[in-house]
C-alpha positions as CSV (number, residue, x, y, z in Angstrom):
1,M,0.0,0.0,0.0
2,I,1.3,3.4,-0.9
3,S,1.0,6.2,1.7
4,F,0.7,9.9,0.9
5,E,-0.1,13.0,2.9
6,P,-3.7,14.0,1.9
7,D,-2.5,17.5,0.6
8,C,0.4,16.1,-1.3
9,P,0.3,16.8,-5.1
10,V,1.5,13.2,-5.7
11,W,-1.6,11.9,-4.0
12,Y,-3.8,14.0,-6.3
13,A,-2.1,12.6,-9.4
14,Y,-2.3,9.0,-7.9
15,A,-6.0,9.4,-7.1
16,L,-6.8,10.6,-10.5
17,D,-4.8,7.8,-12.1
18,K,-6.7,5.2,-10.1
19,N,-10.1,6.9,-10.6
20,L,-10.5,7.5,-6.9
21,P,-12.7,10.3,-5.6
22,I,-10.8,13.4,-4.8
23,G,-13.5,15.7,-3.5
24,S,-16.2,15.7,-0.9
25,G,-19.0,15.3,-3.5
26,P,-19.5,11.5,-2.9
27,V,-19.6,11.9,0.8
28,E,-22.1,14.8,0.6
29,A,-24.3,12.9,-1.8
30,T,-24.3,9.9,0.6
31,C,-25.2,12.1,3.5
32,K,-28.1,13.5,1.5
33,T,-29.5,10.1,0.4
34,L,-28.7,8.2,3.6
35,V,-29.6,10.8,6.2
36,S,-31.7,13.7,4.8
37,Q,-34.1,11.7,2.7
38,R,-34.9,9.5,5.6
39,L,-34.8,11.6,8.7
40,K,-36.0,15.0,7.4
41,R,-39.4,14.0,6.0
42,S,-42.4,16.3,6.8
43,G,-43.5,16.1,10.4
44,M,-40.8,13.7,11.6
45,R,-39.1,14.1,14.9
46,W,-36.4,11.9,16.3
47,T,-34.6,11.3,19.5
48,N,-30.9,10.8,19.2
49,K,-31.3,7.1,20.0
50,G,-34.1,6.6,17.5
51,G,-32.4,8.5,14.8
52,Q,-29.2,6.6,15.3
53,A,-31.1,3.3,15.1
54,I,-32.7,4.3,11.8
55,L,-29.4,5.4,10.3
56,S,-27.6,2.2,11.4
57,F,-30.3,0.1,9.8
58,R,-30.5,2.2,6.7
59,S,-26.7,2.3,6.2
60,L,-26.5,-1.5,6.6
61,I,-29.4,-2.0,4.1
62,K,-28.0,0.4,1.5
63,S,-24.5,-1.3,1.8
64,E,-26.1,-4.7,1.5
65,R,-24.6,-5.8,4.8
66,F,-27.8,-6.0,6.9
67,D,-28.1,-9.8,7.0
68,K,-24.5,-10.3,8.2
69,A,-24.8,-7.5,10.8
70,W,-28.2,-8.5,12.2
71,N,-26.8,-11.3,14.4
72,L,-24.5,-8.7,16.1
73,L,-27.3,-6.1,16.4
74,K,-30.4,-8.0,17.3
75,S,-29.8,-8.1,21.0
76,N,-29.8,-4.3,21.1
77,Y,-33.0,-3.9,19.0
78,T,-35.2,-6.8,20.1
79,K,-37.0,-7.5,23.3
80,L,-39.8,-9.6,24.5
81,I,-43.1,-7.8,24.5
82,E,-45.5,-8.7,27.3
83,L,-49.2,-8.0,26.8
84,P,-51.1,-6.2,29.6
85,K,-53.5,-8.5,31.4
86,N,-56.6,-6.8,29.9
87,V,-55.4,-7.4,26.3
88,L,-56.1,-10.6,24.4
89,A,-53.5,-12.0,22.1
90,F,-54.5,-13.0,18.6
91,S,-54.0,-16.7,17.9
92,R,-52.4,-17.8,14.7
């Protein structure tokens, strides 16, 4: 692996030669599609914890890594739901 300082002119030439992104455009576009389009819809309000959960799931889905990551995450996002005594459960 070749290592350059980020502001080094050699890095710029190397990045262009390898067709690597050299600006912030791809990062900004990802932020727009990943974050803004999901969290900034009309009337939506999020807590930090809820917004982070949505962004974690969305980034895993968009990167096609959700199935592999779910085994690591499911303990944080699943819990047993107990029905109140005055509610009847539907039978299947």
